[in-house]
N, CA, C and O atoms as a printed pandas DataFrame, in Angstrom:
     atom_number atom_name residue_name chain_id  residue_number  x_coord  y_coord  z_coord
0              1         N          UNK        A               1  -21.228  -57.831  192.306
1              2        CA          UNK        A               1  -21.567  -59.041  191.595
2              3         C          UNK        A               1  -21.984  -60.117  192.581
3              4         O          UNK        A               1  -21.330  -60.351  193.597
4              5         N          UNK        A               2  -23.082  -60.756  192.253
5              6        CA          UNK        A               2  -23.560  -61.813  193.125
6              7         C          UNK        A               2  -23.012  -63.148  192.700
7              8         O          UNK        A               2  -22.202  -63.254  191.779
8              9         N          UNK        A               3  -23.474  -64.156  193.390
9             10        CA          UNK        A               3  -23.012  -65.513  193.071
10            11         C          UNK        A               3  -23.425  -65.918  191.666
11            12         O          UNK        A               3  -22.704  -66.653  190.992
12            13         N          UNK        A               4  -24.569  -65.445  191.228
13            14        CA          UNK        A               4  -25.024  -65.766  189.879
14            15         C          UNK        A               4  -24.082  -65.177  188.837
15            16         O          UNK        A               4  -23.809  -65.819  187.823
16            17         N          UNK        A               5  -23.584  -63.976  189.068
17            18        CA          UNK        A               5  -22.652  -63.348  188.142
18            19         C          UNK        A               5  -21.362  -64.140  188.034
19            20         O          UNK        A               5  -20.830  -64.341  186.943
20            21         N          UNK        A               6  -20.852  -64.600  189.217
21            22        CA          UNK        A               6  -19.634  -65.410  189.201
22            23         C          UNK        A               6  -19.884  -66.756  188.519
23            24         O          UNK        A               6  -19.053  -67.237  187.749
24            25         N          UNK        A               7  -21.020  -67.345  188.807
25            26        CA          UNK        A               7  -21.349  -68.643  188.209
26            27         C          UNK        A               7  -21.433  -68.513  186.698
27            28         O          UNK        A               7  -20.960  -69.387  185.971
28            29         N          UNK        A               8  -22.030  -67.434  186.220
29            30        CA          UNK        A               8  -22.134  -67.203  184.787
30            31         C          UNK        A               8  -20.760  -66.980  184.173
31            32         O          UNK        A               8  -20.471  -67.486  183.089
32            33         N          UNK        A               9  -19.918  -66.227  184.860
33            34        CA          UNK        A               9  -18.564  -65.990  184.354
34            35         C          UNK        A               9  -17.774  -67.295  184.287
35            36         O          UNK        A               9  -17.054  -67.544  183.320
36            37         N          UNK        A              10  -17.913  -68.124  185.320
37            38        CA          UNK        A              10  -17.208  -69.413  185.302
38            39         C          UNK        A              10  -17.735  -70.310  184.182
39            40         O          UNK        A              10  -16.963  -71.010  183.525
40            41         N          UNK        A              11  -19.037  -70.287  183.969
41            42        CA          UNK        A              11  -19.618  -71.074  182.882
42            43         C          UNK        A              11  -19.087  -70.589  181.540
43            44         O          UNK        A              11  -18.719  -71.393  180.684
44            45         N          UNK        A              12  -19.049  -69.272  181.359
45            46        CA          UNK        A              12  -18.503  -68.717  180.122
46            47         C          UNK        A              12  -17.038  -69.094  179.949
47            48         O          UNK        A              12  -16.604  -69.464  178.858
48            49         N          UNK        A              13  -16.287  -68.995  181.034
49            50        CA          UNK        A              13  -14.868  -69.347  180.991
50            51         C          UNK        A              13  -14.688  -70.823  180.645
51            52         O          UNK        A              13  -13.843  -71.173  179.822
52            53         N          UNK        A              14  -15.478  -71.682  181.272
53            54        CA          UNK        A              14  -15.406  -73.114  180.972
54            55         C          UNK        A              14  -15.722  -73.384  179.510
55            56         O          UNK        A              14  -15.048  -74.182  178.859
56            57         N          UNK        A              15  -16.751  -72.715  178.994
57            58        CA          UNK        A              15  -17.119  -72.905  177.587
58            59         C          UNK        A              15  -15.999  -72.450  176.661
59            60         O          UNK        A              15  -15.701  -73.118  175.671
60            61         N          UNK        A              16  -15.385  -71.334  176.972
61            62        CA          UNK        A              16  -14.279  -70.843  176.145
62            63         C          UNK        A              16  -13.095  -71.792  176.207
63            64         O          UNK        A              16  -12.441  -72.042  175.194
64            65         N          UNK        A              17  -12.819  -72.315  177.379
65            66        CA          UNK        A              17  -11.708  -73.269  177.527
66            67         C          UNK        A              17  -11.998  -74.533  176.729
67            68         O          UNK        A              17  -11.106  -75.077  176.077
68            69         N          UNK        A              18  -13.255  -75.005  176.778
69            70        CA          UNK        A              18  -13.622  -76.185  175.990
70            71         C          UNK        A              18  -13.408  -75.927  174.508
71            72         O          UNK        A              18  -12.897  -76.791  173.795
72            73         N          UNK        A              19  -13.792  -74.750  174.040
73            74        CA          UNK        A              19  -13.602  -74.405  172.639
74            75         C          UNK        A              19  -12.123  -74.384  172.271
75            76         O          UNK        A              19  -11.728  -74.888  171.220
76            77         N          UNK        A              20  -11.316  -73.801  173.140
77            78        CA          UNK        A              20   -9.875  -73.740  172.881
78            79         C          UNK        A              20   -9.281  -75.142  172.836
79            80         O          UNK        A              20   -8.457  -75.442  171.971
80            81         N          UNK        A              21   -9.694  -75.999  173.760
81            82        CA          UNK        A              21   -9.182  -77.375  173.785
82            83         C          UNK        A              21   -9.607  -78.117  172.521
83            84         O          UNK        A              21   -8.806  -78.846  171.937
84            85         N          UNK        A              22  -10.844  -77.941  172.098
85            86        CA          UNK        A              22  -11.317  -78.590  170.876
86            87         C          UNK        A              22  -10.539  -78.102  169.662
87            88         O          UNK        A              22  -10.144  -78.898  168.810
88            89         N          UNK        A              23  -10.324  -76.812  169.585
89            90        CA          UNK        A              23   -9.554  -76.266  168.461
90            91         C          UNK        A              23   -8.124  -76.787  168.487
91            92         O          UNK        A              23   -7.550  -77.093  167.442
92            93         N          UNK        A              24   -7.549  -76.889  169.683
93            94        CA          UNK        A              24   -6.193  -77.413  169.818
94            95         C          UNK        A              24   -6.142  -78.856  169.299
95            96         O          UNK        A              24   -5.229  -79.227  168.561
96            97         N          UNK        A              25   -7.130  -79.660  169.692
97            98        CA          UNK        A              25   -7.165  -81.056  169.225
98            99         C          UNK        A              25   -7.322  -81.117  167.716
99           100         O          UNK        A              25   -6.688  -81.938  167.052
100          101         N          UNK        A              26   -8.167  -80.248  167.175
101          102        CA          UNK        A              26   -8.325  -80.200  165.708
102          103         C          UNK        A              26   -7.005  -79.846  165.032
103          104         O          UNK        A              26   -6.630  -80.450  164.028
104          105         N          UNK        A              27   -6.307  -78.860  165.592
105          106        CA          UNK        A              27   -5.019  -78.467  165.019
106          107         C          UNK        A              27   -4.000  -79.593  165.122
107          108         O          UNK        A              27   -3.205  -79.802  164.206
108          109         N          UNK        A              28   -4.024  -80.310  166.225
109          110        CA          UNK        A              28   -3.098  -81.444  166.392
110          111         C          UNK        A              28   -3.387  -82.524  165.354
111          112         O          UNK        A              28   -2.461  -83.096  164.778
112          113         N          UNK        A              29   -4.670  -82.805  165.114
113          114        CA          UNK        A              29   -5.028  -83.807  164.110
114          115         C          UNK        A              29   -4.604  -83.355  162.722
115          116         O          UNK        A              29   -4.075  -84.140  161.935
116          117         N          UNK        A              30   -4.841  -82.083  162.432
117          118        CA          UNK        A              30   -4.435  -81.538  161.139
118          119         C          UNK        A              30   -2.929  -81.607  160.988
119          120         O          UNK        A              30   -2.419  -81.963  159.925
120          121         N          UNK        A              31   -2.223  -81.267  162.045
121          122        CA          UNK        A              31   -0.761  -81.308  162.016
122          123         C          UNK        A              31   -0.277  -82.734  161.748
123          124         O          UNK        A              31    0.618  -82.945  160.931
124          125         N          UNK        A              32   -0.868  -83.705  162.434
125          126        CA          UNK        A              32   -0.469  -85.099  162.234
126          127         C          UNK        A              32   -0.732  -85.550  160.806
127          128         O          UNK        A              32    0.095  -86.230  160.199
128          129         N          UNK        A              33   -1.887  -85.168  160.275
129          130        CA          UNK        A              33   -2.214  -85.541  158.900
130          131         C          UNK        A              33   -1.229  -84.902  157.923
131          132         O          UNK        A              33   -0.791  -85.549  156.972
132          133         N          UNK        A              34   -0.882  -83.644  158.151
133          134        CA          UNK        A              34    0.065  -82.963  157.267
134          135         C          UNK        A              34    1.459  -83.565  157.374
135          136         O          UNK        A              34    2.157  -83.692  156.369
136          137         N          UNK        A              35    1.869  -83.935  158.578
137          138        CA          UNK        A              35    3.186  -84.563  158.738
138          139         C          UNK        A              35    3.235  -85.901  158.018
139          140         O          UNK        A              35    4.247  -86.245  157.407
140          141         N          UNK        A              36    2.136  -86.662  158.089
141          142        CA          UNK        A              36    2.081  -87.942  157.376
142          143         C          UNK        A              36    2.162  -87.716  155.871
143          144         O          UNK        A              36    2.847  -88.454  155.162
144          145         N          UNK        A              37    1.468  -86.704  155.391
145          146        CA          UNK        A              37    1.494  -86.393  153.957
146          147         C          UNK        A              37    2.889  -85.950  153.518
147          148         O          UNK        A              37    3.353  -86.330  152.443
148          149         N          UNK        A              38    3.549  -85.154  154.342
149          150        CA          UNK        A              38    4.913  -84.723  154.035
150          151         C          UNK        A              38    5.829  -85.938  153.926
151          152         O          UNK        A              38    6.646  -86.025  153.009
152          153         N          UNK        A              39    5.694  -86.873  154.861
153          154        CA          UNK        A              39    6.506  -88.088  154.830
154          155         C          UNK        A              39    6.261  -88.854  153.533
155          156         O          UNK        A              39    7.207  -89.299  152.884
156          157         N          UNK        A              40    4.975  -89.009  153.152
157          158        CA          UNK        A              40    4.646  -89.717  151.909
158          159         C          UNK        A              40    5.282  -89.031  150.703
159          160         O          UNK        A              40    5.857  -89.689  149.835
160          161         N          UNK        A              41    5.173  -87.712  150.657
161          162        CA          UNK        A              41    5.732  -86.968  149.528
162          163         C          UNK        A              41    7.253  -87.054  149.492
163          164         O          UNK        A              41    7.842  -87.159  148.417
164          165         N          UNK        A              42    7.892  -87.011  150.658
165          166        CA          UNK        A              42    9.348  -87.133  150.699
166          167         C          UNK        A              42    9.788  -88.505  150.208
167          168         O          UNK        A              42   10.773  -88.617  149.477
168          169         N          UNK        A              43    9.065  -89.547  150.603
169          170        CA          UNK        A              43    9.403  -90.899  150.153
170          171         C          UNK        A              43    9.203  -91.023  148.639
171          172         O          UNK        A              43   10.021  -91.633  147.950
172          173         N          UNK        A              44    8.121  -90.447  148.128
173          174        CA          UNK        A              44    7.882  -90.478  146.687
174          175         C          UNK        A              44    8.985  -89.727  145.943
175          176         O          UNK        A              44    9.434  -90.162  144.883
176          177         N          UNK        A              45    9.411  -88.615  146.495
177          178        CA          UNK        A              45   10.483  -87.842  145.879
178          179         C          UNK        A              45   11.788  -88.629  145.872
179          180         O          UNK        A              45   12.509  -88.627  144.874
180          181         N          UNK        A              46   12.093  -89.297  146.971
181          182        CA          UNK        A              46   13.309  -90.119  147.023
182          183         C          UNK        A              46   13.271  -91.199  145.948
183          184         O          UNK        A              46   14.274  -91.458  145.282
184          185         N          UNK        A              47   12.115  -91.825  145.784
185          186        CA          UNK        A              47   11.968  -92.871  144.774
186          187         C          UNK        A              47   12.186  -92.304  143.380
187          188         O          UNK        A              47   12.873  -92.911  142.559
188          189         N          UNK        A              48   11.601  -91.140  143.113
189          190        CA          UNK        A              48   11.748  -90.526  141.794
190          191         C          UNK        A              48   13.177  -90.073  141.533
191          192         O          UNK        A              48   13.672  -90.192  140.412
192          193         N          UNK        A              49   13.836  -89.559  142.548
193          194        CA          UNK        A              49   15.228  -89.134  142.389
194          195         C          UNK        A              49   16.106  -90.348  142.090
195          196         O          UNK        A              49   16.992  -90.284  141.238
196          197         N          UNK        A              50   15.858  -91.455  142.794
197          198        CA          UNK        A              50   16.638  -92.667  142.547
198          199         C          UNK        A              50   16.383  -93.188  141.133
199          200         O          UNK        A              50   17.315  -93.616  140.452
200          201         N          UNK        A              51   15.132  -93.155  140.690
201          202        CA          UNK        A              51   14.808  -93.613  139.336
202          203         C          UNK        A              51   15.474  -92.719  138.297
203          204         O          UNK        A              51   15.990  -93.209  137.293
204          205         N          UNK        A              52   15.464  -91.422  138.533
205          206        CA          UNK        A              52   16.112  -90.505  137.596
206          207         C          UNK        A              52   17.613  -90.750  137.549
207          208         O          UNK        A              52   18.217  -90.686  136.478
208          209         N          UNK        A              53   18.219  -91.030  138.689
209          210        CA          UNK        A              53   19.655  -91.310  138.728
210          211         C          UNK        A              53   19.978  -92.573  137.943
211          212         O          UNK        A              53   20.967  -92.629  137.212
212          213         N          UNK        A              54   19.122  -93.598  138.106
213          214        CA          UNK        A              54   19.331  -94.832  137.333
214          215         C          UNK        A              54   19.194  -94.551  135.840
215          216         O          UNK        A              54   19.962  -95.077  135.035
216          217         N          UNK        A              55   18.231  -93.734  135.476
217          218        CA          UNK        A              55   18.030  -93.376  134.067
218          219         C          UNK        A              55   19.265  -92.677  133.506
219          220         O          UNK        A              55   19.716  -92.994  132.405
220          221         N          UNK        A              56   19.806  -91.734  134.255
221          222        CA          UNK        A              56   20.996  -91.004  133.800
222          223         C          UNK        A              56   22.171  -91.961  133.637
223          224         O          UNK        A              56   22.916  -91.874  132.661
224          225         N          UNK        A              57   22.336  -92.868  134.586
225          226        CA          UNK        A              57   23.432  -93.837  134.508
226          227         C          UNK        A              57   23.258  -94.758  133.301
227          228         O          UNK        A              57   24.212  -95.022  132.570
228          229         N          UNK        A              58   22.026  -95.247  133.097
229          230        CA          UNK        A              58   21.766  -96.117  131.957
230          231         C          UNK        A              58   21.997  -95.379  130.638
231          232         O          UNK        A              58   22.566  -95.937  129.700
232          233         N          UNK        A              59   21.559  -94.143  130.572
233          234        CA          UNK        A              59   21.749  -93.341  129.365
234          235         C          UNK        A              59   23.230  -93.164  129.070
235          236         O          UNK        A              59   23.650  -93.228  127.915
236          237         N          UNK        A              60   24.014  -92.943  130.104
237          238        CA          UNK        A              60   25.453  -92.786  129.939
238          239         C          UNK        A              60   26.091  -94.078  129.444
239          240         O          UNK        A              60   26.938  -94.051  128.552
240          241         N          UNK        A              61   25.694  -95.195  130.011
241          242        CA          UNK        A              61   26.236  -96.501  129.597
242          243         C          UNK        A              61   25.867  -96.796  128.145
243          244         O          UNK        A              61   26.701  -97.236  127.354
244          245         N          UNK        A              62   24.606  -96.545  127.814
245          246        CA          UNK        A              62   24.157  -96.786  126.439
246          247         C          UNK        A              62   24.915  -95.885  125.462
247          248         O          UNK        A              62   25.334  -96.333  124.395
248          249         N          UNK        A              63   25.088  -94.616  125.833
249          250        CA          UNK        A              63   25.851  -93.699  124.973
250          251         C          UNK        A              63   27.268  -94.179  124.760
251          252         O          UNK        A              63   27.786  -94.110  123.646
252          253         N          UNK        A              64   27.904  -94.664  125.816
253          254        CA          UNK        A              64   29.276  -95.166  125.706
254          255         C          UNK        A              64   29.327  -96.402  124.815
255          256         O          UNK        A              64   30.253  -96.546  124.016
256          257         N          UNK        A              65   28.350  -97.292  124.937
257          258        CA          UNK        A              65   28.322  -98.485  124.087
258          259         C          UNK        A              65   28.114  -98.116  122.627
259          260         O          UNK        A              65   28.746  -98.690  121.740
260          261         N          UNK        A              66   27.235  -97.166  122.379
261          262        CA          UNK        A              66   26.998  -96.725  121.001
262          263         C          UNK        A              66   28.269  -96.127  120.413
263          264         O          UNK        A              66   28.635  -96.418  119.274
264          265         N          UNK        A              67   28.935  -95.292  121.196
265          266        CA          UNK        A              67   30.199  -94.699  120.723
266          267         C          UNK        A              67   31.218  -95.785  120.419
267          268         O          UNK        A              67   31.936  -95.702  119.422
268          269         N          UNK        A              68   31.287  -96.798  121.265
269          270        CA          UNK        A              68   32.212  -97.910  121.028
270          271         C          UNK        A              68   31.876  -98.669  119.756
271          272         O          UNK        A              68   32.766  -99.020  118.981
272          273         N          UNK        A              69   30.590  -98.920  119.543
273          274        CA          UNK        A              69   30.168  -99.627  118.335
274          275         C          UNK        A              69   30.450  -98.793  117.083
275          276         O          UNK        A              69   30.917  -99.323  116.075
276          277         N          UNK        A              70   30.169  -97.500  117.147
277          278        CA          UNK        A              70   30.454  -96.630  116.005
278          279         C          UNK        A              70   31.942  -96.582  115.700
279          280         O          UNK        A              70   32.356  -96.562  114.540
280          281         N          UNK        A              71   32.722  -96.565  116.744
281          282        CA          UNK        A              71   34.178  -96.555  116.566
282          283         C          UNK        A              71   34.631  -97.847  115.883
283          284         O          UNK        A              71   35.467  -97.817  114.980
284          285         N          UNK        A              72   34.074  -98.980  116.319
285          286        CA          UNK        A              72   34.437 -100.244  115.688
286          287         C          UNK        A              72   33.995 -100.295  114.235
287          288         O          UNK        A              72   34.705 -100.838  113.388
288          289         N          UNK        A              73   32.817  -99.729  113.936
289          290        CA          UNK        A              73   32.360  -99.684  112.558
290          291         C          UNK        A              73   33.271  -98.820  111.694
291          292         O          UNK        A              73   33.591  -99.172  110.559
292          293         N          UNK        A              74   33.683  -97.680  112.255
293          294        CA          UNK        A              74   34.612  -96.802  111.518
294          295         C          UNK        A              74   35.922  -97.527  111.239
295          296         O          UNK        A              74   36.475  -97.400  110.146
296          297         N          UNK        A              75   36.420  -98.277  112.200
297          298        CA          UNK        A              75   37.682  -99.016  112.021
298          299         C          UNK        A              75   37.512 -100.117  110.982
299          300         O          UNK        A              75   38.405 -100.378  110.177
300          301         N          UNK        A              76   36.346 -100.756  111.019
301          302        CA          UNK        A              76   36.126 -101.851  110.067
302          303         C          UNK        A              76   35.945 -101.298  108.644
303          304         O          UNK        A              76   36.373 -101.925  107.676
304          305         N          UNK        A              77   35.320 -100.143  108.524
305          306        CA          UNK        A              77   35.080  -99.548  107.200
306          307         C          UNK        A              77   36.324  -98.850  106.686
307          308         O          UNK        A              77   36.508  -98.718  105.476
308          309         N          UNK        A              78   37.172  -98.405  107.588
309          310        CA          UNK        A              78   38.336  -97.596  107.211
310          311         C          UNK        A              78   39.478  -98.378  106.752
311          312         O          UNK        A              78   40.515  -97.812  106.408
């Protein structure tokens, strides 16, 4: 192999390395975007879970008040 063969091999190697580096950067950007999306979804889920918990608590309180009112009506009618 002459110097031209080595030069061509180095050029090919450099090009392949550039491609690998570019793909790595693309993957890093994709990873960052996905991590940001995961964070957004987790925060949205936390908000929904908290809202559902408040709903369950309110439903329980309302049910207890209704039962109390019905009990008072039964006592008043009885």
